[in-house]
N, C-alpha and C positions, 0 to 999 in steps of 0.2 A: 582482496575485495575492491571493487571500483564503484564510484558514484558519478553518474553523468547528469549534467544540467543541460536540458534542451529548451531553448527559448522558442516557443512555437509561434508560427504565423497563423493566427486564427482564421484568416481570410483565404488561406491556401486551399486549393481543391483537395489536396491530400488530407489535410486536417478535417475539412468538412465531411469527407467520406468516412474517416476514422471515427469522428464524433458521432456519426449516425449508426455505427456498428462496431461494438467493442471487439468483435472478432477481427475486424480489419485493423484496429488499433494494435491489438496483440501481434498480429502478423507484421505490421510495420516495425514495431519495437524489436521483434525477434530477427528482423533482417540485419541487425547489427551484430549478429553472432554466427559462428560457423555452423553449418548444417551438421546434424548428427544422424546416425542410422535410424530407420523408421521405428525400431524397437525401443529406442531411448526416449525418455521423457524430456522433451526438448527444453522447456522452460526451467524445470527443476535441475537438470544437469548443469545448466549455465548459472543457476541461482538467480534468475532474473525476477526482480520486483519493480513495480513502477507506480507512480502517483502523479496526478495532475494537480497543480497548485495555482490558485489565482494570486497574482502579486499586485502591488500598488499600481493604480492607474488602470486596472482591469486587464493587464497582461496575463499571459498563461505560460507557466513553466512546467515541463515534464521532467521529473527526477526518475532515473533508471539506475538501479543497483544490480550488480552481478559479480559472480566469482570470476568469470571470463572477461578478459579485456575486450571492450567493444570496438567495432570498426563502423563508424557512422557514415561512411562514404556512400553506402547504398540507400540511404534515406531518400524519399521522393524529393525531386527538385521543388524548391519554394516552400518546403515545410518549416524550415527554421529561419528566424530573423538574424541569427548570428551563428558562428561556428559552435559546435558542441564543446562543452567544458567537462573534462574528465579529470577526476582526482582519486587518490587512494583513500580508502575508508579506514586504513590501518590506524591512524592517529586516534580516531574515535573509538575503535575497538580497544586500543591500549589504555584509553582513559576510563574504561568501565571497571570499577572496583567497588567492593561493598561499602555502603554509606555515602557514595557519591550521588549528588543530586543533579539532574539534568532537566532542561526544558525538552519537551517532546512533541512530535506531531505524528499522528497515525491515521491513515485512511483505512477503515475496516468495514467488514460486513457482519455486524453483530446479529446473530440468529439464535433461535432455540428450536428444539425438536418437540413436536406435538403428536399425539395419537389421533388418527382419523378413523372413525368407525365406518365400516361399510360391509361388503361381503366378507372381508377379513380385515383384521386390524393391521393398519400400516402406519408408518411414521412419516411425518412431513416436516421439513425445515421451513420455518417462517421467520421473517425479519422482526427485530425488536423495534417498536415504534416510539416508545416513551423514553424521554431523556433519562429518567431515573433508572429504567431497565438497562439502557445503553451504558450508563456509568457503572452499574453493577456488573455488567458483562466485562467491562474493561478491568475492574478490580479483580474479578475472578481470573482473567487472563494474566494479570500481574502475578498472582499467586503461582500460576503455572510456569511463568517465564522469568522469575527471579527479581521482581521489582514490586514496590508498593507505591500507591498514590498518596502523597502526604495531604494533610489538612491545609486548607487555605486560611486566610485571615478571618474569613466569615464562618469558619468551622466545618464546612463541608469539604468533600474531596477537591483537591486542586486540579481539576480537569473539567473541560466543557465538551459537550457533544453537539455538533451541528450537522443538519442534513446536507448532503452533497448532491450534485446533479445525478439523476438516474443514469445507469449504464445499461444499454440494451444491445443485444446481439440478434440480428435479424436474418443472417445468412441461412438459406434453405439447407445447404449441405452440412451445416454445423448445428450443434445443440442451441436451441433458443435460450437466451439468457436475459433475465431482468434482475438487476441489482440496485438496491437503494442504499448506497454507502453512507457512512457516517464519518465525519472528520473530527478527530479528537485533538485537542490542544491542552497543554497543561504542564505539570511537573511530575517527575517520578524519582524515586530513590532506589538505588540498586541494593538488593539483598544478597543475591547469588550472582556473582560476576559471570560465571560460565553460562548459566541459564539465560541471563540477560543478553550476553553476546550472541548466543545461539538464536534468540528472538530477533536480534538485529539482522543477523545473516539470513535466517530462514523465513522471517515474516511471522505475522500473527493473524490467526483466523482463517477464514475461507475466502474463495474467489481471488486467489493470488495472481492468476493469469489475467485478471480483469481489473487491475488498478487498485486492489486492496492488499493490505498486509504490510506495507512498507513502513517501518518504524524509523523515525529520524530523531537524533539526539543533538542537543546544542547546550552551551553553557546556560545556567539558570538565569531567568529574567529577574530584574530587581522588583 
């Protein structure tokens, strides 16, 4: 597994184009990986997940994780402020063991399915808007993926959910996309090492092609 850090030039023409259409951003990221036959699922075959993070001073960093080693030479000219930084994710995977506590960050698309009454009953997936619901969604995902959210000093779950900028895909030839992602930060404790490692590799939740699902782990904060 590989993790890339791309320091983005927010004023570049390429980034402004991608920021306006998440389909274009997905295409730009996938340009770093070998083409596959049309029958293959391009993103999932390479195991690509990505997330945009704002850093100190208002800068923007794009993290891209993949099973396949990336080649960033084909990125648009002027998109990056410095060369891409690529490292192995294996040390993080090796550190996952039951009882281990990590600080985490996750950009996700928490949703629920509702029934819509009409000519016939259909199901529709809608975003969770309330922070309490968003944290409950995260806790439920932890149960599926081998980790728990510990209690904070204040007694509640040691995680916060903050709204992130809306992601929109407007291209006519592709499916129209509107996503209101949520950025989670906090701590987790590993219960099932295999399941937690699988969540790190495969991502969590929906909209993985569009900047959601990437789970990042780091040593716990004081």
